Each structure stands twice: as C-alpha cells, then as structure tokens.
N, C-alpha and C positions, 0 to 999 in steps of 0.2 A: 321625716325631718321635723323637728319641733323648733319653733321660733318663739322668742319671748314676745310679750305684748308690745314692748317698745319697738322691736324690729318690725312687727306687723304694721304698726302705725306709721312707719317711715314711708316717705314717697320714694319711688324708684329713681335711681340715677344711672344713666346708660354707661356701660363700660366703653372706654375709649380705645387706646392703642392695644394691639394684640401682642402680648408678651410670651412668645414661644420659648421653650427651653433652648439653651445654647446647644448647637450641634456638637457632637463628640465623634472622634474618629473610631470607626469600627470596621475592621476587616477591609480596609481600603475605601471605605465610604464615610461621608459625614452624615450622621444620623441624629435627628431630633427625637430622643427617646422619651416616650410618654407612657409606655407600659412594658412589662417584662419581656414580651415577645420582641421588643425592639432591641434587646441587648444580646450581643454576641462578642466573643473574644476568648483568647487563650492567654493565661497569665499565671504567675507564681506569687506566693506570699509566705511569710514566716509567722508562726505563732509561738507563744510561750505559756507555760502554766503559771499559776499564782506563786508557788514557791520558786519558780524559775530553775527547776532542776533539769528540765528537758525542753526541747524545741521541736517544732514540726514545720517542715516545708511542704506546702500544699500546692499542687498544680491542677488547674481546672481548664477544661475546654468547653466553653458554653456556646450553644447554638440556639438562637431564638429564645433565650431565657432559660433553657434547660441544660443541665450539666450532662454532657454526653461522654465525658472522660474525666477521670480523677486519678491523680498520682499522689500518694501520701508517703512522705519520707520522715522518719522520726529519729531522734537522737537523745541519748542520755537517761532514758527512763523505760524500764521494762513494761510497766503498765501502759504507757503511752503507745509502745510498739504493738501491744495486743489490742489496744483501742483502735489503732489504725485499721486493723482487719475489719472491725465492725463499721467504722466510718466509711471505708471503701464500698461496703455493701449499701450503706445508707445513701450516700451522695448521688450515685448514678440515677439519672431519670428525674431528679428533683429540680424544681426551679431554683434559681439562686436565692429567692426570697424564702422559700421553704427550707433550704439548706441553712440559711442564716438563722432561722428560728427553730431548728431541729437540734436536739442534744446529740452532738457527735462524739459523746462518751468522754473524751479527754479535753480538758480546759485548753491545752495548747492547740488542738485541732480546731476547737471552736473559735479561738482567737485568730488563727490563720484564716478561717472562713470569713470572719469579720473583715480582716484586712483585704482579702481578695474581693469581697463584695464591693468595697469602696473603690478599688482599682477598676473593677469591671464596669460599674455604673458611671464612672467618670471618664471612661475611655482610655485609661492608662494601662493598656494591655500590650503584651508582646506582639500581638497580631494586629495592632491598631491600623497600621498602614500596609498590611499584606492583603492583596486582593483575595476575597473569599476566605480569609483566615487560614488557620492551620488544620490539616486533616486530622480526624480522630485517629489517634495512634502517635501523635507528636510527642506525647508524654513519655512513651517508651523510647523514642529516638533520643530524648534528652539523657536517658540512662546510658546509652551507648552499648557496646558489645558486652554480653554477659548479663545485661539487665540488672546491674547492681548500682546502688547509690554511690556517688563519690564521697568518701569520708576522709577527713583529716583528723588524726589523733596524735597529739604531741604531749609529752610530759617532761617537766623539768624541775630540778631543785637547785637552790643556790649552792649547795655543797657539792653536788655531783654533776650538774649541768643538764643538757637536754637529751631527750630520747625521742626519736621519731618512731611511732608505732604503726601508723597507717597513713598512707599518702593516696592521692587520687589514683595512682597506678595500681595500688593494692597493699597487701600486708607486708610491712617492712621486716626483712629478715636480718639485715646487717647494716650498721652505720660505718661508713668509711671515714677514718680519722687521719690527719696528717701528723707530722713530727711534733706539732704543738698540741695535739689532741683536739684540734678543731675539726668540725664536720665538713667534709668536702664532697660527700655524695652518699648514696645509699643503694642497697640491693633490695629487691622486692619480689614477691610472687603474686600474680593476679589470680585471686581465688575463683573469680568468675570464669576465666579462661581455663583454669585447672579443672574445674567441675565439668565444663563442656568437653574437655579432652577425655575425661573419665567416662562421660556419657557416650562418647563416640567409640569407646572400646580400649582406650589406653589404660595401662595399670597405673596406680597412684604415683609411683616413683617416676615413671616416664612423664606423666602429666605434670608433676611438680617441676621437672627440669624444663619442659617445654614452656611453662608459664612464667619462668623466672625472667628477670630483667634488672637493669641498673640505671641509675641516673647520677650525673656529676662525674667527678674525677676519681672514680673507684679504682681505676688502674694505678693511680698515683698514691694510693693509701699506704701509710706506714703500718696501719693495722685496721682490721675490721672487727667490730664488736657486735654481739647480739644485744639489741636494745632492751630485750625483756629479761635477760639473765645477767649481763655484765654491767 
C-alpha cells in the first residue's frame, strides 16, 4: 500500500460506528454478505445482444458463491444458440465474479450474466425465502416434461392477420377460425412428447397422434387452417 506524504503526516482519527452491509435474504436466511462465499441463490435473468436480434434467458443456481447449475435458453439467433453450448461448459464451477468477468462468447449471454449478478448479490432471487434454497436440478424442472424450452412464436400482417406458429404446448398445426374468420383455438403437437414416444418404440405416425392436443373452442370451428401454408 502506498500513501502520499500528505496522508502520512495526518494524525489518526478513530473510526466510530460500525457500518455493516445491509442483510439480504438468501435461501431462507438474512445474510450480511461480505465475500463471495456468502452468496447463494437460484434466479433467472434475460440478456440481449447489441443489435438486439436475439435474447438469452439464463438460469443459475449458486451455492456459496459458486455456480453449481446453469440453464441457458436462447432465441432468435443461430450464433447465440451455438454460443450457449460453450457458455454452458464455461459457467459451471465458476464463482459469480469469475463468470461476470469471463467472455461467455455471446453478447446476450454476457448481458444476462450481468443482470443475474446484480439480482444475486442484492438478494433478489427466486429462492430468497426458501429454506436451504433450491436443489441442483431445479433448472431442469423449470423446463417440464420433455426438457424443452417454452417458446411462443406468432406472426401477423395487417393484410392477412395473425398466425400462431408455436405455443407453450408445442408446434401449432392448425388454427381454428369461426364464421367471422376470428381465431377461437388451435391444434398442436408436443414435439418433446413425440420424440419421447419414438424413443420408447412408437413409430413416428403413432407418436405424432399421441402427442397431439388442442386448446380453445376447436370443436366449434367453421374451419381449421394450417398457419404455415394457408
């Protein structure tokens, strides 16, 4: 430590009140975090790249300052999707400070890491009031059966109206329209379930039928259109 001559010549003044950091909620406890090992939590955050052509949802499970689990979901950019594969290998086992200062390949993933860092160190986590936090593997549970991200993809033009392409339930195969050509429901196939059925021995056509479903007043439809063709 180097001090200037002016500081060296100063007389000492005793420090008075002790100003500890404010306690933050972590996994069911109130913690005065002073070092990385004091930080734990499970949380999500969203990042975007500079041209904003894609986005990343990042989920981290941090225990004692170390990333024990990472889930990376990307949208809208093929490069970002491939970068996610590298980031998933990079993140595991790093402290949150290391991860914040490590190139996670894609700008959107780096931005998501920045947003998560702020949430975690300020105690704004999903597990803030959960005793002992969430078990490693909670990120997979967020994905649900089939371990596929929930994606919504809608397209619309002023001239021809809306097309539902992908819903939380899966790939949309048909839009149900009433007599006024307004959407009243949709048919879908869950590609995750379909793949699982095929892995279990079903032929593709049987798996397709078993993975189909519908939402809304499909039975009342005047007609059903293929949103990708019609």
